[in-house]
N, C-alpha and C positions, 0 to 999 in steps of 0.2 A: 521446675523440679528435675532432679537427675533422670536422664532418659532411661536408664536401666531399671528404674524403680516402678513396679506396678502398684496399684492402689492397696492391695493386700499387704505388701511389704511396708508401705508408708504407714498404714494403720497399725501394723505390728510395732514399728518404731515408736509411734505415739503411745501405744499401750505400755511398752517397756518403760518409757520415760515417766509416764503417769504412775506406774507401779513403784518405781524408785521414789518419786516425790511423795506419794501418799504413805509409803512405808516409813520414809524418813520423818515426815511430820508426826506420825504416830510414835516413832522412836523418841522424838524430842519430848512429846507429852509423857511418855513412859519414864524418861529420864527425870523429868520434873516431878513425877510422882514417886520417885525413889525406887523404881523397879529395875534400874540398870546401874550396876556398880562401876566405878572407875570413870575414866574420861570417855566422852562420846562426841565424835566429829561427824556431822552430817554432810551429805552430798547435794543439798538443795541448791539449785541454780546451775549445776554442772551435768545434769542428766543426759544431755545430748551426746556427750563424749563417750560414756560407757555404752549407751545404746548403739551409737553409730559404729563404734569399733567392734564390739562383741558380736554384732549381727553377722560379721564375716568369719567368725571363728567356729571351728568344729570342737566337739567334745574333747578330742585328744590334743588340741592346742592348749598351751598353758598361758596363764596370766599371773603376774606378780604385782602386788599393790602396796598401798600405804595405810596409814592410820585412817584415812578418809576413804575406806574401801567398800562400804556397804553397797553403793551403786554398781561397782564392778562385780561384786559377788552375785547380785541379783541378775545383772545382764549376762553373766556367764552361766547362770542356771541354778543357783541356790534358791530353793523354794522360800517364799516369804515367811512361812511359819518356822522354817529352820533357822533363818537369819534372826528373827525376833527371839526365838528360844535361846539362841547362842548369846545374844546380848543380855538376856535375863539370867544367863548362867546355868541353864537347864541341860539335862543329859540328852535331850532330843535336838539340841542345836547342831549346826553343821560341824563344829569341832567338839561336840559332846560336852559343851559347857566349859571347856578349858581355855578358850581363846578370848571370848568377850568381844567388845566393840572393835578393838584395834588388831586382833590377831585371828582373823577368819581363815579357815582352812577346809578345803573340800577337794582333795586330789582326784577323786573319781570323776569330777567334771572339769578338771584342769585348773582349778583355783589352788595355786600352790602356796598361798600364804599372803597375808597382809602384815605390815609391821609399822610401829611408831618410830622406828629408827630411820632417819632420813637418808635415802640414797641406795641402800643395798639391793633393792629390787631391780635396779638397772643391771647390776652384775649378775644377779640370779637369773634374770631373763636371758642375758647373753650366754650364761652357762647352759641353760636348758636348750637354747638354740644351737650351741656347739654340739650338744648330745644328739640333737635331731640331725645335724649335718653328718656326724660320724655314723649314725644309723642309716643314713641315706634315705630318709623319709621326706615328705613334703609338709611336715608339721611346722607350726609357727609359734613363736613365743612373743609375749607382749609385756612390756613394763609400763605401768601407770605411775607417774610421780608429779609432784608440784614444782613450782618455780623455786622453792627453797632448796631443792635438790640439785639444781644445775650448777651451783658453785661448790659442790661436794666432789671430792676426788673420784668417787665411784662413777660420776657422770663422765668425766674425762677418760678414765680407764675403760669403762664399759663401751663407749662409742668407738674408742680407738681400736680395741680388740675386735669389736664387731665388724669394723671396716676392714681390718687386716685379713680376717678370716671369712669375710663376706657371709656373715651369719644370718639365718632366717629369723630376724627379730625386728619388732616394731617398737620404738620408744615413743611413748605418748606423754608429752608434757601438758599438764593441765595448769596453764598459767592463769591463776585466779588473782594475780596482782599482789598478793600478800603472803609472806611466810609467817604464820601466826599473825602478828600485827606489824611486821616490818615490810614496807613497800618494796617491791622488786626494784624500782628505780633507785632506791637508796642502797640496795645491796650489790648492784652491778652497774657498770657503765654501758654494757652492751645487752640490751633486753631482747634483741632479735636472735633468739636461740636457734632458729632454723639456719641462720647464716653460720652460727658456731658449728653446727653439725657438718656443714659443707667443708669447714676447715679440717675435719677429720676424714673427709672423703665419704661422708654419709649423706644421703639424699635428705635435705631438709625442706619441709613443706609448711607454710603458714595455713592455719585453719580457723574458721569462725567457729569457735567451740560452743556457741549458743545456737547454731544452725545445724540441726541433726542431719539435714540432707547434704550439707557441705562436709560434715564429718564422715558420713556414710560413704560418699564418693571418694574422698581422699584416703580414707582408711582402707577402702576396697582396693585401691591402687597399691597401697603399701603392703597389704597382706598378700596380694597376688604376686608382687615383686619378690617377696620373701619366699613364697611357695615355689616359684619358678627358678630360684637360685640367683636372683638379682641382688641379694644382700639387704642390709638394714635400711630403715627409714626412720627419721624423727619427725613426728607430727607436732607442730608447735600450736597448740589449741588455746586460743584466747577466750577466757571465760571469767566467771565471777561467782563466788559463793555469797549468797544473800542472807545466810545465817552467820552467827559468830564462828570464829575459828573452832571453838568447841562449845558445847552446851554449858551454860552458866557463865560464859564470858560476855564481854560487852559487844554491842553491835557497831558502835561508832566511837569516836574519840581519836582513833588512828586513821579513820576515813570519815568523810563527811556524809551527812544524811542525804545531801543532794546527789553525791556519787552513788550511794546505795539505791536511791529511788530511780536514778537513770538506768542502772543495770536491771532493776526489777522490771522496768518497761520493756526490756529485751529478753524477758523470760522465755527460755527455749520451748517450753510446752505451749504457752500461749501463742508464740510465733507459729508453731506448726499447726495448732488448732485453727488459727486464722487462715492459713494457706489451704488447709483441707476444706474449709467451708467456702472460701472465696473461689477455689479451683473446682468446686462441684464434686470433690472426691467423697466427702462425707458431710451429712447434715448434723445439726445439733442433736437430733435424736440419737444418731449413731454414737456421737461422742459422749452423750449422757449415758448410754448403755455401757460403754467402756468404763466410764467413771463408776457406775454402780457395781460392775463386776470387780473392779480393783478395790473399791471400798469394802466390799464383802470379803474379799480375800485377805485384806489387811486385818479386818475385825476378827476373822477366823484365826488368823495367825497369832493375834494377841491372846485369844482365848486358849488356843493350843499351848502357847508358851506358859500362860498362867497355870494351867492344869498339869503341865509336864513335871516329872520328878526332878529333884536335885541329883547331881552325880553321887553315886555311892562312895562314901569316904574310903572304902576298902579298895577302890579302883584307882587311888591317887597315883600309883606308880605305873599304871597302864599307859602305853604309848610313849613312855619315857625311856625304858630300857628294852633291849632287843629280846629279852627272855632267854638268851643263851647263858649257859654256865660261864662263870668268870674264866675258867680254864680255856674256854673256846672263844672268848671275846676277841 
């Protein structure tokens, strides 16, 4: 295990991953029960990346994410109850019920938005990093995106600009092998995105995205590089989503059942649990205690969301206009 990790930190990473997993499983059940409107994309199978990266971030650091952003929101500090309430469309959600599953927003903790539009988070994170550089702070900006975004113009423009200006930004590619149901190998001839980054003068690093300790170590190097003025890094995290692209879609057909089962056998939470027990860091009783805590928090979150009020229709224009008179706009 990473030498700079004490047992408390490793258990914290385990708890964070488990919180994401159990919340997402409950969200899937809630979607099936008709409690969540619109599309819903879960993060099941990719938890190690959000947990390992966000463990290095401070509250004033910013992240920008995608339609599959629940895990990033939780890892950055959105409470479980506020995430679930947001997906239910309630006024107590992190975006006051205005964002839903794909458009989470909590600027007070540095979650600057998630979006179903592929690619713009790369440019937004670079823009935030440029702001931090102009302000002469050591704040860091992070973009999370999938393999479907790396053939987008925003990827090329964002990395190029970040390299030219040596911006304090970390680009986190969550390569789960499929953009919706299109295999990455079909969409590009060069699947080694870390090497693409080097072509722009950006440090590119291959990461085992299902090993939270590997993510933690390499993300720590990237964040420190950014804080100290060393410029951007791209983390090419190899991972896999074990649920459909979106709830209600098919599991296989574009991928085989054998491939799916092989990746389930490399489940990031089970992998870390095994290492914790085998390494004598935590017994099953300790892990069961974490499981019970997380399960209770998710159950409380659902109850909170169910009982929360809907947004007041009279507030529909709030947070849309500045509130200034037209003459002063």
